[in-house]
VOROMI-521311 format. One line per 5 residues: number of its first residue (from 1); their letters; for each residue x, y, z of N, C-alpha, C. Coordinates in steps of 0.05 Angstrom, whole numbers, always signed. Layout:
NUM = A = X/Y/Z/X/Y/Z/X/Y/Z; ...
end
This chain:
1 = MIRTR = -1065/-1082/+335/-1091/-1071/+327/-1104/-1058/+351; -1113/-1034/+348/-1126/-1019/+369/-1156/-1024/+367; -1168/-1030/+390/-1197/-1032/+391/-1207/-1014/+413; -1220/-993/+407/-1233/-976/+427/-1262/-984/+429; -1271/-987/+453/-1298/-999/+457/-1315/-981/+475
6 = AGAHH = -1338/-974/+465/-1358/-961/+481/-1385/-967/+468; -1405/-968/+485/-1431/-975/+475/-1442/-956/+455; -1433/-931/+456/-1443/-911/+438/-1434/-917/+409; -1413/-933/+406/-1403/-939/+379/-1411/-968/+371; -1429/-980/+385/-1437/-1007/+379/-1449/-1008/+351
11 = RTGRP = -1443/-1028/+335/-1450/-1029/+307/-1480/-1030/+303; -1494/-1043/+321/-1523/-1047/+316/-1538/-1021/+320; -1528/-1003/+336/-1542/-977/+340/-1566/-980/+358; -1571/-1003/+369/-1595/-1006/+386/-1589/-997/+414; -1608/-986/+428/-1603/-977/+455/-1599/-1001/+473
16 = RTNHP = -1581/-997/+493/-1575/-1019/+511/-1583/-1011/+539; -1594/-1030/+553/-1603/-1025/+581/-1588/-1043/+599; -1587/-1035/+625/-1574/-1051/+645/-1594/-1065/+663; -1593/-1091/+664/-1612/-1106/+681/-1596/-1122/+701; -1607/-1126/+725/-1593/-1142/+744/-1592/-1171/+737
21 = EPAPG = -1610/-1181/+719/-1609/-1209/+711/-1587/-1213/+690; -1574/-1236/+689/-1554/-1241/+669/-1566/-1242/+642; -1552/-1231/+623/-1561/-1231/+595/-1557/-1259/+584; -1573/-1267/+563/-1569/-1293/+551/-1541/-1295/+538; -1531/-1319/+539/-1505/-1323/+526/-1482/-1316/+544
26 = TGRGD = -1486/-1318/+571/-1464/-1311/+589/-1451/-1335/+601; -1464/-1358/+601/-1452/-1382/+611/-1432/-1394/+592; -1419/-1415/+601/-1398/-1426/+584/-1410/-1439/+559; -1430/-1456/+563/-1443/-1468/+539/-1457/-1447/+523; -1470/-1428/+536/-1483/-1406/+521/-1463/-1389/+506
31 = LREAV = -1439/-1385/+518/-1419/-1369/+504/-1410/-1383/+478; -1406/-1409/+480/-1399/-1424/+455/-1421/-1421/+434; -1446/-1424/+443/-1468/-1422/+424/-1470/-1394/+412; -1465/-1373/+429/-1465/-1346/+418/-1443/-1341/+398; -1420/-1353/+403/-1398/-1350/+383/-1406/-1364/+357
36 = SRAVR = -1418/-1388/+360/-1427/-1403/+336/-1447/-1387/+320; -1466/-1374/+334/-1487/-1358/+320/-1474/-1334/+306; -1454/-1321/+320/-1441/-1298/+307/-1426/-1307/+282; -1412/-1330/+284/-1397/-1339/+260/-1416/-1346/+237; -1439/-1359/+244/-1458/-1365/+222/-1470/-1340/+209
41 = RAARR = -1476/-1319/+226/-1486/-1294/+215/-1465/-1281/+197; -1440/-1281/+206/-1419/-1269/+190/-1415/-1284/+164; -1417/-1311/+166/-1414/-1327/+142/-1436/-1322/+122; -1461/-1318/+132/-1483/-1313/+114/-1480/-1286/+101; -1469/-1266/+116/-1465/-1239/+104/-1443/-1240/+83
46 = TGRPP = -1422/-1256/+88/-1399/-1255/+70/-1400/-1277/+49; -1417/-1297/+52/-1418/-1319/+33/-1429/-1311/+6; -1422/-1326/-15/-1431/-1321/-41/-1452/-1342/-49; -1472/-1334/-65/-1492/-1354/-74/-1478/-1374/-93; -1490/-1398/-97/-1478/-1418/-114/-1472/-1408/-142
51 = LRRAL = -1490/-1393/-155/-1486/-1384/-182/-1462/-1365/-183; -1459/-1348/-163/-1436/-1329/-163/-1410/-1344/-159; -1411/-1365/-142/-1387/-1381/-138/-1379/-1395/-164; -1399/-1404/-179/-1393/-1417/-205/-1381/-1398/-225; -1391/-1373/-224/-1381/-1353/-243/-1351/-1346/-237
56 = RLVLP = -1343/-1350/-213/-1315/-1345/-206/-1296/-1363/-221; -1306/-1386/-230/-1289/-1405/-245/-1287/-1399/-274; -1304/-1380/-284/-1304/-1374/-313/-1278/-1362/-321; -1267/-1343/-306/-1243/-1329/-314/-1219/-1347/-316; -1212/-1364/-296/-1189/-1382/-300/-1194/-1402/-322
61 = ATWGA = -1219/-1411/-326/-1225/-1430/-348/-1220/-1416/-375; -1228/-1390/-376/-1224/-1375/-401/-1194/-1372/-408; -1178/-1365/-387/-1150/-1362/-392/-1138/-1389/-400; -1146/-1410/-388/-1135/-1437/-395/-1143/-1444/-424; -1168/-1438/-431/-1177/-1444/-458/-1161/-1428/-479
66 = VAVTY = -1155/-1403/-473/-1139/-1387/-491/-1112/-1400/-495; -1099/-1408/-473/-1072/-1420/-476/-1073/-1446/-492; -1093/-1463/-487/-1095/-1489/-501/-1101/-1484/-530; -1120/-1466/-536/-1127/-1460/-564/-1103/-1449/-579; -1088/-1431/-567/-1065/-1421/-581/-1045/-1443/-587
71 = RLTCP = -1041/-1460/-568/-1021/-1481/-571/-1029/-1501/-593; -1056/-1507/-595/-1065/-1528/-614/-1071/-1517/-641; -1080/-1493/-644/-1090/-1483/-669/-1073/-1462/-683; -1058/-1447/-667/-1043/-1425/-679/-1017/-1435/-692; -1012/-1429/-717/-987/-1439/-731/-962/-1429/-717
76 = LAHQE = -963/-1404/-706/-939/-1394/-694/-929/-1411/-670; -948/-1425/-657/-940/-1441/-634/-922/-1464/-642; -922/-1472/-669/-906/-1495/-678/-882/-1487/-693; -877/-1461/-696/-853/-1452/-710/-830/-1448/-691; -805/-1449/-702/-781/-1448/-686/-767/-1421/-688
81 = GIGAR = -777/-1402/-704/-764/-1377/-707/-766/-1359/-682; -747/-1339/-682/-747/-1321/-658/-772/-1306/-655; -784/-1297/-678/-809/-1282/-676/-832/-1299/-665; -834/-1324/-674/-855/-1341/-664/-852/-1346/-634; -826/-1350/-626/-822/-1355/-597/-829/-1331/-580
86 = LVSSA = -823/-1307/-591/-830/-1282/-576/-860/-1280/-573; -875/-1286/-595/-904/-1285/-593/-915/-1306/-573; -904/-1330/-574/-913/-1351/-555/-907/-1342/-527; -883/-1331/-522/-877/-1322/-495/-895/-1300/-486; -902/-1281/-503/-921/-1260/-496/-948/-1271/-489
91 = VLFVV = -958/-1291/-505/-984/-1302/-499/-983/-1316/-472; -963/-1332/-467/-961/-1346/-441/-958/-1326/-418; -944/-1304/-423/-941/-1284/-401/-968/-1271/-394; -983/-1265/-415/-1010/-1253/-410/-1028/-1272/-395; -1027/-1298/-404/-1045/-1318/-391/-1036/-1322/-362
96 = GTGLI = -1010/-1324/-358/-1000/-1328/-330/-1006/-1305/-312; -1003/-1280/-323/-1009/-1256/-307/-1039/-1255/-300; -1056/-1262/-319/-1085/-1263/-313/-1092/-1283/-291; -1080/-1307/-292/-1085/-1327/-272/-1075/-1318/-245; -1051/-1305/-244/-1040/-1296/-218/-1057/-1274/-206
101 = LHTRR = -1066/-1255/-223/-1083/-1234/-212/-1110/-1245/-202; -1121/-1264/-217/-1146/-1276/-208/-1142/-1291/-181; -1120/-1306/-179/-1115/-1320/-154/-1111/-1301/-131; -1097/-1279/-136/-1092/-1259/-115/-1119/-1247/-106; -1136/-1241/-125/-1162/-1230/-118/-1178/-1249/-101
106 = TLLHE = -1178/-1275/-109/-1193/-1295/-94/-1182/-1298/-66; -1155/-1299/-63/-1144/-1301/-36/-1150/-1277/-19; -1149/-1253/-30/-1156/-1230/-14/-1185/-1230/-5; -1203/-1240/-23/-1231/-1242/-14/-1234/-1262/+8; -1220/-1285/+6/-1222/-1305/+27/-1211/-1294/+53
111 = LRQAR = -1189/-1278/+52/-1177/-1267/+76/-1196/-1247/+89; -1209/-1230/+73/-1228/-1211/+84/-1252/-1225/+97; -1260/-1246/+85/-1283/-1262/+96/-1275/-1275/+122; -1250/-1286/+123/-1241/-1299/+148/-1239/-1278/+170; -1229/-1254/+164/-1226/-1233/+184/-1254/-1224/+194
116 = RIAGA = -1274/-1222/+176/-1300/-1214/+186/-1312/-1235/+204; -1308/-1261/+198/-1318/-1282/+215/-1304/-1282/+242; -1277/-1279/+241/-1262/-1278/+266/-1269/-1254/+282; -1274/-1231/+269/-1282/-1207/+284/-1309/-1211/+298; -1328/-1224/+284/-1354/-1229/+297/-1351/-1247/+321
121 = AQEVL = -1334/-1268/+320/-1330/-1285/+343/-1316/-1271/+365; -1297/-1254/+359/-1283/-1239/+380/-1300/-1218/+393; -1319/-1206/+378/-1337/-1187/+390/-1355/-1200/+411; -1362/-1226/+406/-1378/-1240/+426/-1362/-1246/+451; -1337/-1253/+447/-1320/-1260/+471/-1315/-1235/+488
126 = LRPPP = -1305/-1213/+476/-1299/-1189/+490/-1317/-1167/+479; -1342/-1167/+488/-1362/-1149/+476/-1357/-1121/+487; -1365/-1101/+471/-1362/-1073/+479/-1380/-1067/+503; -1370/-1053/+523/-1387/-1046/+546/-1407/-1024/+538; -1429/-1023/+552/-1448/-1000/+547/-1436/-974/+556
131 = PRIDG = -1445/-951/+545/-1433/-926/+553/-1438/-918/+582; -1460/-928/+593/-1467/-922/+621/-1477/-947/+635; -1468/-951/+659/-1478/-974/+675/-1484/-963/+703; -1510/-962/+709/-1519/-954/+736/-1507/-927/+745; -1508/-908/+727/-1497/-881/+734/-1467/-878/+730
136 = LSVAA = -1453/-898/+721/-1425/-897/+716/-1420/-895/+686; -1403/-876/+677/-1394/-876/+650/-1372/-896/+646; -1374/-912/+625/-1355/-934/+620/-1343/-931/+593; -1317/-935/+591/-1302/-935/+566/-1280/-956/+568; -1274/-968/+545/-1253/-989/+545/-1237/-987/+519
141 = AQLSA = -1213/-995/+520/-1195/-995/+496/-1177/-1019/+497; -1171/-1030/+474/-1156/-1055/+472/-1134/-1051/+451; -1110/-1061/+457/-1088/-1061/+439/-1076/-1089/+439; -1077/-1103/+416/-1067/-1130/+415/-1039/-1131/+405; -1022/-1147/+417/-995/-1150/+408/-993/-1168/+383
146 = DPGAA = -1014/-1183/+377/-1015/-1200/+354/-1029/-1185/+331; -1015/-1178/+309/-1028/-1162/+288/-1051/-1176/+275; -1053/-1203/+278/-1075/-1217/+265/-1099/-1220/+283; -1100/-1209/+307/-1122/-1212/+325/-1131/-1185/+336; -1158/-1183/+339/-1169/-1159/+351/-1166/-1160/+381
151 = IGGDL = -1166/-1183/+393/-1163/-1186/+422/-1143/-1208/+428; -1135/-1210/+453/-1115/-1230/+460/-1121/-1241/+487; -1100/-1241/+504/-1103/-1253/+531/-1114/-1235/+552; -1118/-1209/+546/-1130/-1191/+565/-1160/-1193/+564; -1173/-1191/+587/-1202/-1194/+589/-1213/-1173/+608
156 = YEAVA = -1237/-1164/+603/-1251/-1145/+621/-1281/-1147/+616; -1296/-1140/+637/-1325/-1139/+635/-1335/-1122/+658; -1357/-1108/+654/-1370/-1093/+675/-1400/-1098/+672; -1413/-1105/+695/-1442/-1111/+694/-1455/-1098/+719; -1480/-1091/+716/-1496/-1081/+738/-1512/-1103/+750
161 = TEHGV = -1508/-1107/+776/-1522/-1128/+791/-1536/-1116/+815; -1552/-1133/+829/-1565/-1123/+853/-1545/-1118/+875; -1521/-1127/+873/-1500/-1123/+893/-1483/-1098/+886; -1488/-1085/+864/-1472/-1063/+855/-1460/-1068/+827; -1445/-1049/+817/-1431/-1053/+792/-1406/-1070/+797
166 = RVVMG = -1405/-1092/+783/-1382/-1110/+787/-1365/-1111/+761; -1339/-1110/+766/-1320/-1108/+744/-1299/-1129/+747; -1290/-1141/+725/-1267/-1159/+725/-1248/-1149/+704; -1222/-1149/+712/-1200/-1144/+693/-1180/-1166/+697; -1172/-1179/+676/-1153/-1201/+678/-1133/-1202/+656
171 = DVRGH = -1112/-1217/+660/-1091/-1220/+641/-1081/-1249/+641; -1085/-1263/+619/-1077/-1290/+617/-1047/-1291/+610; -1033/-1310/+621/-1004/-1314/+614/-1002/-1318/+584; -983/-1303/+572/-980/-1303/+543/-997/-1281/+531; -999/-1281/+504/-1014/-1260/+491/-1024/-1271/+464
176 = GVAAL = -1041/-1255/+451/-1050/-1262/+424/-1071/-1284/+425; -1074/-1297/+401/-1095/-1317/+398/-1092/-1341/+416; -1068/-1348/+423/-1063/-1371/+440/-1076/-1369/+467; -1082/-1345/+477/-1093/-1342/+503/-1123/-1339/+503; -1136/-1341/+480/-1165/-1335/+478/-1181/-1356/+494
181 = GTAAA = -1173/-1381/+492/-1189/-1402/+506/-1191/-1398/+536; -1168/-1391/+548/-1168/-1386/+577/-1184/-1361/+584; -1181/-1340/+567/-1196/-1316/+572/-1226/-1321/+570; -1234/-1337/+551/-1263/-1344/+548/-1273/-1359/+572; -1258/-1377/+583/-1266/-1393/+607/-1271/-1375/+631
186 = VLGSF = -1252/-1356/+635/-1255/-1338/+658/-1278/-1319/+655; -1280/-1307/+631/-1302/-1288/+626/-1329/-1302/+628; -1332/-1326/+617/-1358/-1339/+618/-1366/-1345/+647; -1347/-1352/+664/-1353/-1357/+692/-1361/-1331/+706; -1347/-1309/+700/-1353/-1284/+713/-1381/-1275/+705
191 = REAAY = -1389/-1278/+681/-1415/-1268/+671/-1438/-1283/+684; -1433/-1306/+696/-1453/-1320/+711/-1451/-1313/+741; -1426/-1315/+752/-1423/-1313/+781/-1428/-1284/+790; -1423/-1264/+774/-1427/-1237/+783/-1456/-1231/+790; -1474/-1245/+778/-1503/-1241/+784/-1512/-1259/+807
196 = DEPGL = -1499/-1283/+809/-1509/-1303/+827/-1498/-1301/+855; -1473/-1293/+858/-1459/-1295/+884/-1462/-1268/+899; -1468/-1270/+925/-1471/-1245/+940/-1445/-1231/+947; -1423/-1246/+948/-1397/-1234/+956/-1376/-1238/+934; -1357/-1219/+934/-1335/-1221/+914/-1318/-1245/+919
201 = DRVLR = -1316/-1254/+944/-1299/-1277/+950/-1310/-1302/+936; -1337/-1305/+936/-1349/-1328/+923/-1347/-1326/+893; -1348/-1301/+882/-1344/-1298/+853/-1316/-1307/+846; -1296/-1299/+862/-1269/-1307/+856/-1265/-1337/+857; -1278/-1350/+876/-1276/-1380/+877/-1289/-1393/+853
206 = RLDRA = -1310/-1381/+842/-1323/-1392/+818/-1303/-1389/+794; -1289/-1367/+793/-1270/-1363/+771/-1247/-1382/+774; -1238/-1387/+798/-1216/-1406/+803/-1224/-1434/+794; -1249/-1443/+801/-1258/-1469/+793/-1261/-1471/+762; -1271/-1450/+750/-1274/-1450/+721/-1247/-1452/+707
211 = LARHL = -1227/-1438/+717/-1200/-1440/+705/-1188/-1468/+709; -1191/-1480/+732/-1181/-1507/+737/-1195/-1527/+718; -1221/-1524/+715/-1235/-1542/+696/-1225/-1539/+668; -1221/-1514/+659/-1211/-1508/+632/-1184/-1521/+628; -1166/-1519/+648/-1139/-1530/+645/-1140/-1560/+644
216 = RERAR = -1158/-1573/+659/-1161/-1602/+658/-1170/-1610/+630; -1189/-1596/+619/-1199/-1603/+592/-1177/-1599/+571; -1161/-1578/+574/-1138/-1574/+556/-1118/-1597/+558; -1114/-1606/+583/-1095/-1628/+587/-1105/-1653/+573; -1131/-1659/+575/-1142/-1683/+561/-1139/-1680/+531
221 = AEHPC = -1143/-1656/+520/-1140/-1652/+491/-1111/-1654/+482; -1092/-1646/+499/-1064/-1646/+492/-1051/-1673/+498; -1064/-1691/+514/-1054/-1717/+520/-1075/-1738/+514; -1081/-1743/+488/-1103/-1761/+481/-1096/-1790/+486; -1071/-1797/+491/-1063/-1825/+495/-1075/-1835/+522
226 = PGPLP = -1081/-1861/+523/-1091/-1871/+549/-1070/-1870/+571; -1080/-1867/+595/-1062/-1865/+618/-1070/-1841/+635; -1057/-1839/+658/-1064/-1817/+676/-1055/-1791/+665; -1070/-1770/+671/-1062/-1743/+663/-1038/-1733/+680; -1022/-1715/+670/-1000/-1704/+686/-1011/-1690/+711
231 = TDPVT = -994/-1689/+732/-1002/-1677/+757/-1010/-1648/+753; -993/-1633/+738/-999/-1605/+731/-1008/-1605/+702; -1034/-1603/+696/-1044/-1606/+669/-1030/-1587/+650; -1028/-1561/+657/-1016/-1542/+639/-995/-1527/+656; -970/-1531/+651/-949/-1520/+667/-948/-1490/+665
236 = EEFVT = -947/-1477/+688/-943/-1448/+691/-965/-1433/+676; -989/-1443/+676/-1012/-1429/+664/-1026/-1414/+687; -1029/-1388/+685/-1042/-1373/+706/-1056/-1348/+694; -1073/-1336/+710/-1087/-1312/+702/-1087/-1293/+725; -1078/-1268/+721/-1081/-1247/+741/-1109/-1236/+739
241 = VLLLE = -1122/-1232/+761/-1150/-1223/+762/-1154/-1201/+782; -1169/-1181/+774/-1177/-1160/+793/-1208/-1159/+792; -1220/-1164/+815/-1249/-1162/+818/-1255/-1137/+834; -1273/-1121/+823/-1280/-1095/+836/-1310/-1091/+837; -1319/-1080/+859/-1348/-1076/+863/-1352/-1047/+872
246 = IGPDG = -1370/-1033/+858/-1377/-1005/+865/-1406/-1005/+874; -1411/-1000/+899/-1438/-1000/+910/-1454/-976/+902; -1480/-976/+908/-1497/-953/+901/-1488/-927/+914; -1474/-928/+937/-1464/-904/+950/-1436/-897/+942; -1425/-912/+922/-1398/-907/+913/-1376/-922/+928
251 = EVRVL = -1384/-939/+947/-1365/-955/+962/-1351/-975/+943; -1324/-975/+945/-1308/-992/+927/-1296/-1014/+943; -1299/-1039/+934/-1288/-1063/+946/-1273/-1079/+925; -1250/-1090/+932/-1232/-1102/+912/-1221/-1128/+922; -1219/-1147/+904/-1203/-1171/+908/-1182/-1173/+886
256 = NCGHP = -1157/-1175/+893/-1136/-1173/+873/-1118/-1198/+874; -1116/-1212/+852/-1099/-1236/+849/-1077/-1230/+829; -1056/-1218/+839/-1032/-1214/+823/-1035/-1193/+801; -1055/-1176/+802/-1060/-1157/+780/-1051/-1129/+789; -1043/-1112/+770/-1036/-1084/+778/-1060/-1070/+790
261 = WPYRL = -1055/-1054/+810/-1077/-1039/+823/-1087/-1017/+804; -1113/-1011/+804/-1123/-989/+787/-1113/-962/+797; -1117/-942/+781/-1111/-915/+788/-1138/-900/+793; -1138/-883/+814/-1160/-865/+819/-1154/-838/+807; -1172/-827/+791/-1169/-801/+779/-1189/-782/+793
266 = AGTRI = -1178/-764/+809/-1194/-744/+823/-1184/-716/+813; -1198/-705/+794/-1189/-681/+782/-1164/-686/+766; -1142/-671/+773/-1116/-676/+760/-1098/-693/+778; -1108/-704/+799/-1092/-720/+817/-1095/-750/+810; -1073/-763/+805/-1072/-791/+798/-1058/-806/+820
271 = EPLAR = -1072/-827/+831/-1060/-842/+853/-1070/-871/+852; -1054/-890/+861/-1063/-918/+861/-1087/-921/+880; -1105/-939/+872/-1129/-943/+889/-1121/-955/+916; -1101/-973/+916/-1092/-985/+941/-1063/-994/+937; -1050/-1000/+960/-1022/-1009/+959/-1019/-1036/+974
276 = AEPLP = -1041/-1049/+980/-1039/-1075/+994/-1026/-1096/+976; -1014/-1116/+989/-1002/-1138/+974/-1023/-1156/+963; -1023/-1161/+936/-1045/-1177/+925/-1040/-1207/+930; -1061/-1223/+926/-1059/-1252/+926/-1044/-1262/+902; -1035/-1287/+902/-1022/-1298/+878/-1042/-1300/+855
281 = PLGLF = -1033/-1300/+830/-1051/-1304/+807/-1065/-1330/+809; -1089/-1331/+796/-1104/-1356/+795/-1089/-1377/+779; -1090/-1402/+788/-1077/-1423/+774/-1050/-1432/+785; -1037/-1414/+800/-1010/-1422/+811/-1013/-1436/+837; -1030/-1426/+855/-1033/-1438/+881/-1063/-1439/+888
286 = PLPAE = -1071/-1457/+906/-1099/-1456/+916/-1105/-1430/+930; -1130/-1421/+928/-1139/-1397/+943/-1138/-1402/+973; -1133/-1381/+989/-1134/-1385/+1018/-1162/-1392/+1027; -1163/-1404/+1050/-1189/-1412/+1062/-1206/-1387/+1067; -1193/-1365/+1075/-1208/-1340/+1081/-1198/-1319/+1062
291 = LSVTP = -1217/-1307/+1047/-1210/-1286/+1028/-1220/-1259/+1040; -1201/-1241/+1043/-1207/-1215/+1054/-1210/-1195/+1032; -1234/-1184/+1029/-1239/-1163/+1009/-1228/-1137/+1019; -1214/-1122/+1001/-1201/-1097/+1008/-1221/-1074/+1004; -1229/-1059/+1025/-1246/-1035/+1022/-1228/-1012/+1014
296 = CGRLL = -1237/-996/+994/-1221/-974/+984/-1236/-948/+984; -1252/-943/+1005/-1266/-918/+1007/-1288/-915/+986; -1295/-890/+980/-1316/-885/+961/-1305/-872/+935; -1318/-879/+913/-1313/-865/+888/-1333/-842/+887; -1323/-818/+892/-1340/-794/+893/-1350/-786/+866
301 = PGEAL = -1372/-771/+864/-1381/-761/+838/-1360/-745/+824; -1356/-750/+799/-1335/-737/+783/-1309/-752/+783; -1304/-770/+802/-1279/-785/+802/-1281/-810/+784; -1258/-820/+776/-1258/-843/+758/-1237/-863/+767; -1240/-888/+758/-1221/-909/+762/-1211/-919/+735
306 = LLHTD = -1185/-923/+733/-1174/-934/+709/-1162/-961/+715; -1174/-982/+704/-1163/-1009/+707/-1146/-1015/+682; -1124/-1030/+687/-1106/-1035/+664/-1092/-1061/+669; -1081/-1072/+647/-1064/-1096/+649/-1035/-1088/+649; -1018/-1107/+655/-990/-1101/+658/-976/-1093/+632
311 = GAQDA = -990/-1099/+609/-978/-1090/+584/-976/-1060/+582; -992/-1045/+597/-991/-1016/+597/-967/-1005/+613; -960/-1018/+635/-939/-1008/+652/-912/-1021/+646; -912/-1043/+632/-887/-1057/+625/-877/-1051/+597; -892/-1035/+582/-883/-1029/+554/-857/-1013/+555
316 = RDAEG = -839/-1020/+537/-813/-1007/+536/-808/-995/+508; -790/-974/+508/-782/-963/+482/-757/-977/+472; -746/-966/+451/-722/-979/+439/-698/-980/+457; -697/-961/+477/-675/-960/+496/-681/-975/+521; -703/-989/+523/-709/-1005/+547/-723/-990/+569
321 = RFFSL = -731/-965/+564/-744/-950/+585/-774/-957/+587; -784/-959/+611/-812/-967/+615/-830/-943/+609; -855/-950/+601/-875/-929/+596/-887/-921/+623; -889/-895/+627/-900/-884/+652/-930/-879/+649; -946/-898/+658/-975/-894/+656/-985/-871/+673
326 = PEALT = -976/-866/+697/-985/-843/+712/-980/-816/+698; -956/-814/+686/-950/-789/+671/-968/-786/+647; -973/-808/+632/-991/-806/+609/-1019/-799/+618; -1028/-810/+641/-1055/-803/+651/-1056/-773/+659; -1035/-764/+672/-1035/-735/+680/-1037/-717/+656
331 = HAVRE = -1022/-724/+635/-1023/-708/+611/-1050/-709/+598; -1062/-734/+597/-1088/-737/+584/-1109/-722/+599; -1108/-722/+626/-1128/-707/+642/-1127/-677/+636; -1102/-667/+634/-1099/-639/+628/-1109/-631/+600; -1104/-650/+581/-1111/-643/+553/-1141/-647/+548
336 = APAAP = -1153/-668/+559/-1181/-675/+554/-1194/-685/+579; -1202/-668/+598/-1212/-678/+623/-1241/-688/+623; -1255/-687/+600/-1283/-693/+600/-1290/-722/+593; -1283/-731/+569/-1293/-757/+559/-1274/-779/+566; -1284/-801/+579/-1266/-824/+585/-1255/-836/+560
341 = QTLLG = -1271/-838/+539/-1261/-850/+514/-1238/-834/+502; -1240/-808/+504/-1218/-791/+494/-1193/-795/+511; -1196/-798/+537/-1174/-803/+555/-1159/-828/+547; -1175/-849/+543/-1162/-875/+536/-1148/-873/+509; -1160/-859/+490/-1147/-856/+464/-1121/-841/+466
346 = TVLAA = -1120/-820/+483/-1095/-805/+488/-1074/-822/+500; -1081/-839/+520/-1062/-856/+533/-1051/-877/+514; -1068/-889/+498/-1059/-909/+479/-1041/-897/+457; -1047/-873/+449/-1030/-859/+429/-1002/-854/+441; -1001/-846/+466/-976/-842/+479/-960/-868/+482
351 = LLRHT = -974/-890/+488/-961/-916/+490/-949/-924/+464; -964/-921/+442/-954/-928/+416/-930/-912/+408; -931/-886/+414/-907/-869/+409/-883/-879/+424; -888/-888/+449/-866/-897/+466/-854/-923/+455; -870/-941/+446/-861/-967/+437/-854/-968/+407
356 = GGVPS = -858/-945/+393/-853/-945/+364/-874/-960/+349; -898/-963/+360/-920/-976/+346/-920/-1006/+347; -901/-1018/+362/-899/-1047/+364/-898/-1055/+393; -921/-1058/+406/-921/-1067/+434/-914/-1096/+436; -901/-1104/+458/-893/-1131/+462/-913/-1148/+476
361 = DDVAL = -934/-1136/+486/-955/-1150/+501/-982/-1137/+496; -1003/-1152/+501/-1030/-1141/+499/-1034/-1119/+519; -1051/-1100/+513/-1057/-1078/+531/-1087/-1075/+531; -1098/-1073/+555/-1127/-1067/+559/-1131/-1046/+580; -1148/-1027/+574/-1154/-1005/+592/-1185/-1003/+595
366 = LMLRN = -1194/-999/+620/-1222/-997/+626/-1225/-974/+646; -1242/-954/+639/-1246/-931/+656/-1275/-930/+664; -1280/-925/+690/-1307/-921/+701/-1307/-894/+716; -1325/-877/+708/-1327/-850/+721/-1354/-848/+734; -1354/-838/+759/-1379/-836/+774/-1393/-810/+766
371 = DRAPA = -1415/-813/+751/-1431/-791/+742/-1458/-789/+757; -1459/-803/+780/-1484/-802/+796/-1486/-775/+809; -1510/-768/+816/-1515/-743/+831/-1504/-745/+859; -1491/-723/+869/-1480/-725/+896/-1501/-730/+917; -1494/-747/+936/-1513/-753/+957/-1513/-731/+978
376 = APTGG = -1536/-728/+992/-1538/-708/+1013/-1518/-714/+1035; -1502/-695/+1045/-1483/-701/+1066/-1496/-708/+1092; -1483/-727/+1106/-1492/-734/+1133/-1468/-732/+1151; -1471/-722/+1175/-1449/-717/+1193/-1438/-742/+1205; -1413/-741/+1213/-1401/-763/+1228/-1384/-782/+1211
381 = DPRDT = -1388/-783/+1185/-1374/-802/+1168/-1350/-788/+1156; -1325/-797/+1160/-1302/-784/+1148/-1303/-784/+1118; -1316/-804/+1106/-1318/-803/+1077/-1336/-780/+1068; -1357/-775/+1083/-1374/-753/+1075/-1360/-726/+1080; -1343/-725/+1101/-1328/-701/+1105/-1309/-696/+1082
386 = AARAG = -1296/-718/+1072/-1278/-715/+1049/-1294/-706/+1025; -1318/-717/+1022/-1334/-710/+998/-1342/-681/+999; -1350/-670/+1023/-1357/-642/+1024/-1333/-624/+1019; -1309/-634/+1027/-1285/-618/+1023/-1274/-621/+995; -1286/-637/+978/-1277/-641/+951/-1254/-659/+948
391 = GTAPC = -1247/-675/+969/-1224/-693/+968/-1233/-721/+966; -1214/-739/+967/-1219/-768/+965/-1213/-781/+992; -1231/-797/+1001/-1226/-811/+1027/-1203/-829/+1024; -1186/-831/+1045/-1163/-849/+1043/-1172/-878/+1042; -1156/-894/+1028/-1162/-922/+1025/-1147/-938/+1046
396 = PQPTN = -1161/-954/+1062/-1148/-971/+1082/-1129/-990/+1068; -1109/-999/+1082/-1090/-1018/+1072/-1090/-1043/+1089; -1111/-1060/+1087/-1112/-1084/+1103/-1094/-1105/+1092; -1089/-1125/+1109/-1074/-1148/+1099/-1093/-1167/+1085; -1081/-1184/+1067/-1098/-1203/+1053/-1096/-1230/+1067
401 = GLQ = -1107/-1250/+1053/-1109/-1276/+1066/-1083/-1290/+1069; -1061/-1281/+1057/-1035/-1294/+1060/-1020/-1285/+1084; -1026/-1261/+1095/-1010/-1250/+1117/-1022/-1256/+1144
end
């Protein structure tokens, strides 16, 4: 199921503003309460009044009464001739068909209601981003490998804080509904830490602690018997995380834990944002004592960043060939260079054509384009020289905390 997300298409139609303070419902307990409220609202919208529910029993009762009445009162029901048997068979066929059709209609209604409630809960977990955040145009798209879910193990969020626009993109091991709990734990922690912590390193440590706490709680739920918990509560459970910060001057800073590097879109030129070796994914190993944030130059006006999960670059066709995300981006930029949402739609359409409409993993794409007014040039800074020349400043390639 494809989910394209932009604030301009938000169902409520209400204007959205960006505040440096965290919005309500961003903490872990608040997230659960927000999901509960969304489910209750969806249930109220889709629920039937008691009288209407009672009327739903009239049709099957009527069909049953017809069958019983025919059997008890009709003389043909007690005759043994071929004509009487044909009439009895026809009556039973009509009654059975009516009951089957009624049951089918009831089950379809219940299925639609369950999907509406699940959709409301999923919208709270992975809410659509606003169309603009602090001068940046934002668009997101989601493709779930599970046909029964709108979202899966991929997660993303972008918020405006006093430290700059902060973005998280993550990918939980596995896909589909089974990965929702872990994605909710990481997202809930980010929605608090992004506003509270002054540095990306401290935000990442908050996410690491939230994931560890979630895994311990899962271990307790999966091992209710008395006794010590296993040493590794959930074997091989991990999350790849990319934390990105865009300052007011366009300065880009990144912390990468096992996630694919974003692509920078500068006109028709597509290039990786950085090539430094990332840290291991969260959950596999403890974080290093010193976390080195990777500076990646400036995002100049008109340039864009595309964050993605590995489902986009690891997708294969029937012959086992990988999907080329840079080629799809190059084609999309040439076809529709203006709207980020259109670019994402073009890329997802190309991915579906490549995989035959059946992706093997969840896919999430998030694009941020710098639509801020160009700053007045100041001499001496190579980044400003690159900006005046219309180019992109080179991204340093520092070592991380493991090297």
